[in-house]
ZAMARGU-4260 file (C-alpha; in steps of 0.2 Angstrom, whole numbers, plus 5000, padded with zeros to 4 digits):
<rodrens>
0) 4906/4728/4994 | 4891/4716/4992 | 4889/4714/5011 | 4890/4734/5012 | 4877/4736/4998
5) 4866/4723/5006 | 4868/4732/5024 | 4864/4749/5015 | 4848/4742/5006 | 4843/4733/5023
10) 4844/4749/5033 | 4836/4760/5021 | 4822/4748/5019 | 4820/4747/5038 | 4820/4766/5040
15) 4807/4768/5027 | 4796/4755/5035 | 4796/4763/5052 | 4795/4781/5045 | 4776/4782/5048
20) 4778/4778/5067 | 4784/4791/5081 | 4802/4792/5077 | 4808/4802/5062 | 4819/4795/5048
25) 4832/4808/5054 | 4832/4800/5072 | 4833/4782/5065 | 4848/4786/5054 | 4856/4795/5070
30) 4853/4779/5079 | 4861/4768/5067 | 4877/4779/5065 | 4878/4778/5084 | 4876/4759/5085
35) 4890/4756/5072 | 4901/4769/5080 | 4900/4760/5096 | 4903/4742/5088 | 4918/4750/5078
40) 4911/4742/5062 | 4919/4754/5050 | 4913/4745/5035 | 4894/4746/5039 | 4897/4763/5046
45) 4902/4770/5029 | 4887/4763/5021 | 4876/4771/5035 | 4884/4787/5033 | 4880/4787/5015
50) 4863/4783/5018 | 4861/4796/5032 | 4867/4810/5020 | 4856/4805/5007 | 4842/4805/5020
55) 4845/4823/5024 | 4855/4821/5040 | 4869/4835/5040 | 4887/4834/5040 | 4888/4844/5056
60) 4875/4832/5065 | 4885/4818/5061 | 4900/4826/5068 | 4892/4830/5084 | 4886/4812/5086
65) 4903/4805/5084 | 4911/4819/5095 | 4898/4815/5110 | 4900/4797/5109 | 4919/4798/5114
70) 4912/4800/5131 | 4904/4783/5131 | 4914/4773/5118 | 4931/4781/5119 | 4942/4792/5108
75) 4948/4778/5097 | 4931/4774/5090 | 4925/4792/5089 | 4940/4797/5079 | 4938/4782/5068
80) 4920/4787/5065 | 4925/4804/5061 | 4939/4798/5049 | 4925/4788/5039 | 4914/4803/5038
85) 4928/4813/5031 | 4932/4799/5018 | 4914/4797/5013 | 4912/4817/5011 | 4927/4817/5000
90) 4921/4803/4989 | 4904/4811/4987 | 4912/4828/4982 | 4923/4820/4970 | 4907/4812/4962
95) 4899/4829/4961 | 4889/4828/4977 | 4887/4843/4988 | 4880/4837/5005 | 4874/4851/5018
100) 4884/4855/5032 | 4869/4860/5041 | 4867/4873/5055 | 4883/4882/5057 | 4893/4876/5073
105) 4895/4890/5087 | 4908/4890/5100 | 4899/4887/5116 | 4900/4901/5129 | 4901/4888/5143
110) 4918/4882/5136 | 4925/4898/5143 | 4917/4898/5160 | 4919/4882/5170 | 4906/4888/5182
115) 4894/4891/5168 | 4898/4873/5161 | 4896/4865/5178 | 4879/4874/5181 | 4872/4869/5165
120) 4879/4850/5167 | 4871/4850/5184 | 4854/4855/5177 | 4854/4843/5162 | 4860/4828/5174
125) 4846/4833/5186 | 4833/4833/5172 | 4839/4817/5165 | 4839/4808/5182 | 4823/4815/5187
130) 4831/4821/5203 | 4848/4828/5209 | 4862/4816/5207 | 4879/4816/5216 | 4892/4803/5214
135) 4900/4806/5231 | 4909/4790/5230 | 4921/4797/5216 | 4921/4816/5216 | 4932/4816/5201
140) 4919/4807/5190 | 4905/4818/5198 | 4914/4833/5191 | 4917/4825/5174 | 4899/4820/5172
145) 4892/4837/5177 | 4905/4850/5169 | 4910/4839/5154 | 4898/4826/5148 | 4882/4836/5153
150) 4889/4853/5152 | 4903/4856/5138 | 4896/4842/5127 | 4878/4846/5129 | 4881/4865/5126
155) 4885/4862/5107 | 4871/4868/5096 | 4870/4854/5084 | 4858/4841/5093 | 4844/4843/5106
160) 4844/4835/5122 | 4831/4822/5116 | 4842/4818/5100 | 4858/4816/5111 | 4848/4803/5122
165) 4842/4793/5106 | 4861/4793/5101 | 4867/4787/5118 | 4854/4774/5120 | 4858/4767/5103
170) 4877/4767/5107 | 4874/4758/5124 | 4863/4745/5117 | 4876/4740/5105 | 4890/4735/5117
175) 4889/4722/5130 | 4892/4724/5149 | 4883/4741/5151 | 4866/4736/5156 | 4864/4748/5171
180) 4869/4763/5160 | 4858/4758/5146 | 4842/4756/5158 | 4846/4773/5166 | 4847/4781/5149
185) 4832/4773/5143 | 4822/4781/5157 | 4832/4798/5155 | 4828/4798/5137 | 4811/4801/5142
190) 4815/4814/5154 | 4825/4824/5140 | 4810/4825/5129 | 4807/4809/5120 | 4791/4798/5123
195) 4791/4781/5131 | 4784/4775/5114 | 4799/4783/5105 | 4811/4773/5115 | 4802/4757/5114
200) 4802/4760/5095 | 4820/4763/5096 | 4825/4747/5105 | 4813/4737/5093 | 4822/4745/5078
205) 4840/4742/5084 | 4835/4723/5088 | 4825/4721/5071 | 4840/4728/5061 | 4852/4718/5069
210) 4861/4732/5079 | 4857/4729/5097 | 4869/4717/5106 | 4854/4712/5118 | 4842/4698/5114
215) 4825/4706/5118 | 4817/4722/5110 | 4812/4729/5126 | 4822/4734/5142 | 4839/4725/5142
220) 4836/4720/5160 | 4818/4713/5157 | 4815/4696/5151 | 4830/4693/5138 | 4832/4676/5133
225) 4850/4669/5138 | 4862/4670/5124 | 4874/4658/5132 | 4892/4654/5126 | 4899/4653/5109
230) 4894/4637/5101 | 4911/4630/5097 | 4907/4612/5099 | 4896/4613/5084 | 4904/4627/5075
235) 4910/4617/5060 | 4892/4613/5055 | 4888/4632/5055 | 4891/4646/5044 | 4894/4662/5055
240) 4894/4663/5074 | 4881/4655/5085 | 4878/4654/5104 | 4871/4640/5114 | 4862/4642/5132
245) 4855/4625/5140 | 4838/4628/5148 | 4834/4616/5162 | 4816/4619/5165 | 4807/4615/5181
250) 4790/4607/5184 | 4780/4620/5192 | 4769/4608/5202 | 4784/4598/5210 | 4797/4611/5209
255) 4809/4597/5202 | 4819/4598/5186 | 4812/4590/5171 | 4821/4578/5159 | 4814/4588/5144
260) 4830/4593/5134 | 4829/4613/5130 | 4841/4624/5123 | 4841/4643/5117 | 4851/4645/5101
265) 4856/4663/5096 | 4861/4666/5078 | 4872/4681/5074 | 4866/4691/5059 | 4869/4680/5043
270) 4873/4664/5053 | 4864/4648/5049 | 4867/4629/5051 | 4871/4617/5039 | 4858/4606/5030
275) 4854/4592/5042 | 4842/4577/5046 | 4836/4571/5063 | 4835/4553/5065 | 4825/4545/5079
280) 4816/4561/5085 | 4806/4576/5077 | 4813/4594/5081 | 4803/4607/5088 | 4808/4626/5086
285) 4800/4639/5096 | 4806/4656/5089 | 4809/4670/5103 | 4817/4685/5096 | 4823/4693/5080
290) 4820/4686/5063 | 4826/4670/5054 | 4824/4657/5041 | 4818/4639/5040 | 4820/4628/5024
295) 4816/4610/5019 | 4824/4602/5005 | 4815/4605/4988 | 4804/4619/4996 | 4805/4637/4998
300) 4812/4646/5014 | 4800/4651/5027 | 4803/4668/5036 | 4803/4666/5056 | 4799/4679/5069
305) 4795/4678/5088 | 4780/4668/5091 | 4782/4655/5077 | 4784/4637/5080 | 4791/4624/5068
310) 4788/4606/5070 | 4801/4596/5059 | 4797/4578/5056 | 4810/4565/5058 | 4821/4561/5042
315) 4818/4579/5035 | 4832/4588/5027 | 4832/4605/5032 | 4841/4621/5039 | 4837/4636/5050
320) 4846/4652/5055 | 4846/4671/5055 | 4841/4683/5042 | 4855/4692/5034 | 4855/4708/5045
325) 4847/4703/5060 | 4850/4692/5076 | 4838/4677/5078 | 4835/4666/5093 | 4825/4650/5095
330) 4822/4638/5109 | 4825/4620/5102 | 4819/4603/5109 | 4819/4585/5102 | 4804/4572/5105
335) 4808/4554/5101 | 4797/4545/5089 | 4790/4527/5091 | 4801/4513/5084 | 4817/4523/5083
340) 4833/4514/5082 | 4843/4515/5099 | 4861/4520/5096 | 4858/4527/5079 | 4866/4545/5076
345) 4853/4557/5080 | 4860/4571/5070 | 4866/4569/5051 | 4875/4584/5046 | 4876/4587/5028
350) 4883/4601/5016 | 4883/4620/5021 | 4870/4632/5014 | 4880/4641/5001 | 4881/4660/5000
355) 4873/4659/4983 | 4858/4650/4990 | 4857/4661/5006 | 4859/4677/4997 | 4843/4674/4986
360) 4832/4675/5001 | 4822/4690/5003
</rodrens>
């Protein structure tokens, strides 16, 4: 319950902060719902539904979001999300809250005319793609895309084509392995009525709120820092999950690999390492994406974001990690100090940062 309330507060704060930019609060709520449905995170989805209802998103709009997403995330997650929506509505009714159903749902005429659905879908797909698109390699999928996804589903009256693409981009950004589709829909979202600024803002929002599964706030195919593999070797020194990617830089003058040890560490939301001390070297952290924390023993924690650099002296007890509801990445290296003792243990791992300490950070 504590984590659920924290997430609800965080998402509400994020949406409130971004309300004066190009996306509306309603669109940010739709994106959050789509992201959590795609991840199958039913606990946080319940909180997000509550926040969306309080923010004026209608019941029928949410039904449409979850129904549409079956085409991208599968029926199990779509039906699970609809089940959570029903549960939240029932709880709110029992508490005396009457949420708006919104615009009455209408049976699309295209559902009764296969040719009309195919025609509508072809038009929508052409607009989204910027030119006619025919998937001749697999005629079955070509028909499903035109007649069903962009025909039957888009024919429903609850969401505009622009809103549907915001929902789709948010969902695709929240699962791994769909980079080509995400890139296509980021471009298609503009063709369907959104501005490039809105889509950039959307991906930044998803990244900053810990919803995106990609490591960069811009296009998933452009400049993302490597996430690497699960950091199992050091997992016992971390609270939560982290990932490690070794970076082998090259000397741009000679083209040869350097001996400078570099690694990119990715912290999932809420993940942090234990208190620790470096011996024989100072540590340098270069923050590259997301938001995090750095704290030295006896001093207040310092919030971190992309572009921040922390130079940690030898012998200083400290910890670093992600903020509660946001992914965080930093590149790390160590620089030997003079007169260090050879053979000494470079890292002295100490006690974990307790939940009580961490939860106090704002």
